[in-house]
C-alpha positions as CSV (number, residue, x, y, z in Angstrom):
1,M,72.4,76.0,54.7
2,T,70.5,76.8,57.5
3,E,70.0,79.8,58.8
4,Y,69.4,80.8,62.0
5,L,67.1,83.4,64.0
6,D,66.4,84.5,67.4
7,V,63.0,86.3,68.0
8,D,61.4,86.6,71.7
9,G,61.6,82.6,73.3
10,G,63.5,80.9,71.1
11,T,65.5,80.4,67.7
12,I,64.5,80.1,64.2
13,A,65.7,78.0,61.2
14,Y,65.2,78.4,57.7
15,E,67.0,78.0,53.9
16,V,66.8,80.4,51.5
17,T,67.3,79.4,47.7
18,G,68.0,81.4,44.8
19,S,67.0,85.3,43.5
20,G,64.3,88.0,42.9
21,P,60.6,88.0,44.6
22,L,60.5,87.0,47.9
23,V,58.2,83.9,48.7
24,V,58.3,82.6,52.6
25,L,57.1,79.3,53.1
26,A,55.8,77.8,56.1
27,H,54.8,74.0,57.1
28,G,52.0,72.3,58.9
29,M,53.0,71.1,62.7
30,G,54.8,67.9,63.5
31,D,56.5,68.5,60.0
32,S,59.9,70.5,58.2
33,R,60.8,72.9,55.5
34,A,61.6,69.8,54.3
35,A,57.4,69.4,53.0
36,Y,58.2,71.6,50.8
37,R,61.1,70.0,49.4
38,A,59.6,69.4,45.7
39,V,57.5,73.0,45.0
40,I,61.3,75.3,46.0
41,P,63.2,74.6,43.4
42,R,60.3,75.1,41.2
43,L,59.0,78.4,42.4
44,V,63.3,79.2,42.7
45,A,63.6,78.0,38.8
46,A,60.4,80.3,37.9
47,G,62.6,83.4,39.1
48,H,61.9,83.5,42.8
49,R,64.1,83.7,45.8
50,V,62.5,81.0,48.7
51,A,62.9,81.0,52.1
52,A,61.5,77.6,53.7
53,V,61.1,78.4,57.1
54,D,60.7,75.7,60.3
55,L,58.0,76.7,62.9
56,R,58.7,76.8,66.6
57,G,59.4,73.4,67.5
58,C,59.9,71.7,64.0
59,G,62.8,71.2,61.9
60,E,66.0,73.3,63.0
61,S,63.8,75.1,65.6
62,G,64.6,75.7,68.9
63,T,62.2,73.6,71.2
64,D,61.6,75.8,74.2
65,W,58.6,77.6,73.0
66,S,56.2,79.1,75.8
67,D,52.9,80.1,72.8
68,W,52.2,77.6,70.0
69,S,49.6,79.7,68.8
70,R,49.4,81.0,65.4
71,T,49.5,84.3,66.4
72,A,53.3,82.9,68.1
73,I,53.5,82.1,64.8
74,A,53.1,85.0,62.8
75,G,55.6,87.0,65.2
76,D,57.9,84.3,63.8
77,L,57.5,84.6,59.6
78,L,57.3,88.4,60.2
79,A,60.4,88.3,62.3
80,V,62.0,85.8,59.2
81,I,60.4,88.5,56.0
82,R,62.4,91.6,57.9
83,R,65.8,89.9,58.2
84,L,65.7,89.1,54.4
85,G,64.4,92.6,53.5
86,G,60.4,91.8,52.7
87,P,58.1,92.1,51.6
88,A,57.1,88.7,51.0
89,V,54.1,86.6,49.2
90,L,53.5,84.2,52.2
91,V,52.6,80.8,51.3
92,G,51.1,78.8,54.8
93,H,49.8,75.0,55.0
94,S,47.1,73.9,57.8
95,I,48.6,75.8,61.1
96,S,50.9,78.1,59.1
97,G,48.2,78.9,56.5
98,G,46.2,80.9,59.9
99,A,49.6,81.9,60.7
100,A,49.3,84.2,57.2
101,T,46.3,85.2,57.5
102,I,47.4,86.7,60.9
103,A,51.3,87.8,59.4
104,A,49.0,89.5,56.5
105,A,46.4,91.4,58.9
106,Q,49.0,92.8,61.0
107,E,51.9,93.8,58.7
108,P,50.5,94.6,55.6
109,S,53.5,96.3,54.2
110,L,55.7,93.2,54.8
111,V,52.8,90.5,53.1
112,T,52.2,91.3,49.8
113,A,49.3,88.6,49.3
114,V,49.2,84.9,50.4
115,V,48.2,81.5,49.4
116,E,46.9,79.3,52.3
117,L,46.9,75.6,51.4
118,A,44.2,73.0,53.1
119,P,44.8,75.7,55.9
120,F,43.2,75.4,59.2
121,T,42.2,79.5,59.2
122,R,38.6,79.2,61.3
123,K,37.0,78.0,64.8
124,Q,36.1,74.4,63.8
125,S,33.6,72.0,65.4
126,I,32.3,68.4,64.3
127,R,28.8,67.2,64.4
128,L,28.1,64.2,65.1
129,G,26.9,63.2,61.3
130,D,30.6,64.1,60.8
131,L,31.9,61.0,61.5
132,R,29.6,58.8,58.9
133,V,32.3,60.7,56.1
134,R,35.2,58.1,56.3
135,R,38.1,60.1,55.6
136,F,37.4,61.8,58.1
137,R,36.2,59.8,61.0
138,Q,39.9,57.8,60.5
139,G,41.8,60.8,60.4
140,M,39.6,63.2,63.4
141,L,40.1,59.5,65.7
142,R,44.3,59.3,64.4
143,L,45.0,63.0,65.7
144,I,43.2,62.6,68.8
145,G,45.3,59.7,69.6
146,V,48.0,61.4,68.6
147,G,46.6,64.8,71.1
148,A,46.4,62.2,73.8
149,F,49.3,59.7,73.5
150,G,51.9,61.4,71.4
151,S,52.1,58.7,69.8
152,A,54.3,58.9,66.1
153,R,52.9,55.2,65.3
154,L,49.8,57.1,64.7
155,W,50.9,59.8,63.8
156,R,52.7,58.1,60.5
157,S,49.0,55.8,60.3
158,Y,47.8,59.9,60.0
159,L,49.9,60.9,56.7
160,E,49.0,57.5,55.6
161,V,45.4,58.8,55.8
162,A,46.1,63.0,54.4
163,Y,48.2,61.4,51.7
164,P,45.4,59.6,49.9
165,G,45.8,57.9,46.3
166,V,49.1,59.6,44.8
167,R,52.0,59.6,46.9
168,P,55.6,61.3,46.6
169,A,58.1,58.8,44.7
170,D,60.0,59.4,47.9
171,W,57.2,58.4,50.2
172,T,59.2,55.6,52.9
173,E,62.1,58.2,52.6
174,R,59.8,61.0,53.7
175,L,58.1,59.5,56.6
176,A,61.0,58.2,57.6
177,R,62.0,61.8,58.0
178,V,59.3,62.8,60.3
179,D,59.7,59.9,62.1
180,A,63.5,60.9,63.4
181,L,62.0,63.9,63.8
182,L,59.6,63.3,66.4
183,D,61.8,61.4,68.2
184,E,63.9,64.5,69.2
185,P,63.9,65.8,72.5
186,G,60.5,68.5,72.3
187,R,59.5,67.9,68.9
188,M,56.1,65.6,69.9
189,K,55.5,67.9,72.3
190,A,55.5,71.0,70.1
191,L,52.9,69.0,67.3
192,R,50.8,67.8,70.6
193,A,50.4,71.6,72.0
194,M,49.9,73.0,68.2
195,G,47.1,70.7,68.0
196,R,45.4,71.7,70.9
197,T,45.3,75.5,70.0
198,T,42.1,76.9,67.9
199,P,42.6,79.0,64.6
200,A,39.7,81.1,66.5
201,D,42.8,83.9,66.3
202,A,43.4,83.5,62.6
203,G,39.7,83.6,61.5
204,A,39.0,86.7,63.6
205,R,41.8,88.5,61.6
206,L,40.0,87.6,58.3
207,G,38.5,90.5,57.5
208,D,41.4,92.8,58.5
209,V,43.5,91.1,55.2
210,R,44.5,94.0,52.6
211,C,46.5,91.7,50.2
212,P,45.5,88.9,47.2
213,T,44.7,85.5,48.8
214,L,44.3,82.1,47.4
215,V,43.2,79.0,48.8
216,V,43.6,75.4,48.0
217,M,42.4,72.8,49.3
218,G,42.8,69.4,48.3
219,T,38.7,66.9,47.3
220,L,40.2,64.5,49.4
221,D,41.5,66.0,52.6
222,P,40.2,64.1,55.6
223,D,40.9,67.1,57.8
224,W,37.3,68.3,56.6
225,T,34.4,66.3,55.9
226,D,33.9,69.2,53.3
227,P,36.8,70.7,51.9
228,H,35.3,72.8,49.7
229,A,32.6,74.4,51.9
230,E,35.4,74.8,54.1
231,G,37.8,76.7,51.6
232,S,35.1,78.9,50.4
233,A,34.2,80.1,53.9
234,I,37.1,81.2,54.9
235,V,36.9,83.0,50.8
236,D,33.8,84.4,52.2
237,A,35.1,86.2,55.1
238,L,37.9,88.1,53.2
239,P,37.6,91.2,52.0
240,S,35.6,91.5,48.8
241,G,37.2,90.2,45.6
242,L,40.6,89.2,48.0
243,G,40.0,85.7,48.1
244,R,40.1,83.0,45.1
245,L,39.5,79.2,46.1
246,E,40.9,76.6,44.5
247,M,40.2,72.9,44.4
248,I,43.5,69.8,43.8
249,E,41.1,66.4,42.1
250,G,42.5,63.6,44.6
251,A,44.8,65.5,47.1
252,G,44.7,65.4,50.7
253,H,45.5,67.6,53.3
254,Y,49.2,67.9,51.4
255,P,48.7,68.8,48.0
256,H,51.6,70.9,47.5
257,D,53.3,67.4,48.3
258,Q,51.0,65.2,46.3
259,F,51.2,67.2,42.9
260,P,53.8,70.2,43.9
261,D,53.5,70.9,39.9
262,Q,49.7,71.7,40.0
263,V,50.3,73.9,43.1
264,V,52.8,75.2,41.7
265,S,51.2,76.0,38.7
266,L,48.6,77.5,40.1
267,M,50.2,79.2,42.6
268,L,52.3,81.5,39.8
269,S,49.1,82.4,37.6
270,F,47.4,83.7,40.9
271,L,51.3,85.6,41.6
272,R,51.2,87.1,37.5
273,S,47.5,87.7,38.4
274,L,48.6,90.1,41.7
275,P,49.5,94.3,40.3
276,S,52.9,94.5,39.6
277,D,54.0,96.4,43.1
278,A,52.4,93.2,44.8
279,A,54.0,90.3,42.5
280,R,57.1,91.6,42.8
281,G,56.8,90.5,46.7
């Protein structure tokens, strides 16, 4: 059942399943909480209460916002955690990975651990030589096209690149759902607005994080020429000993949708390694 939370500037939709320590899931741009449809039942079966959130402008959340930054998204996620009684383990994908970093830095009493999936958490720069990497070139050109023209067709084409090899069994339905959402008023505007933001606000807070952080990257993620180097840079920017990087062989930008069993296994192993008070979330 969808629940709604009014926050400053609009309404955030979310769904809660299960019982136990709280885990909050936040998806990437142009998507919805359905991105975690394969993850949620696995976490619930492992004994967690799971809240999957639709980001501002996405899914069933409102579209009338003036700020699309990671800092703004972090505020929404913290508001949901407060509503649900917190604290929580906060999981963020892509743009939400950066938002999770900011949330953890801002409210350490509400965020006991962070999991960042293919996160945009640091300021990015593109060198001419990067375009020699085929998967990066293919993904980047499509993303530029989406930003410039607001093309759902190009976003779908980007997803084809972002899911190399292995795809979920409901791939056709997944794409149809994304298309339908982006056809709703304000949804493509939200995607384009998020795409124009910079992760610099998140990168500036990496050193302020005080909770354990797991970074998960796919070896074939088209958003970086070297996903391992990007993940390592995030871990290195965290206070010493807090960060851990795991790579998913063959995964693109959506490791949790391509390899949900492997990602959940990594998450649960990470949570078991936490101090007991942090693991309780």
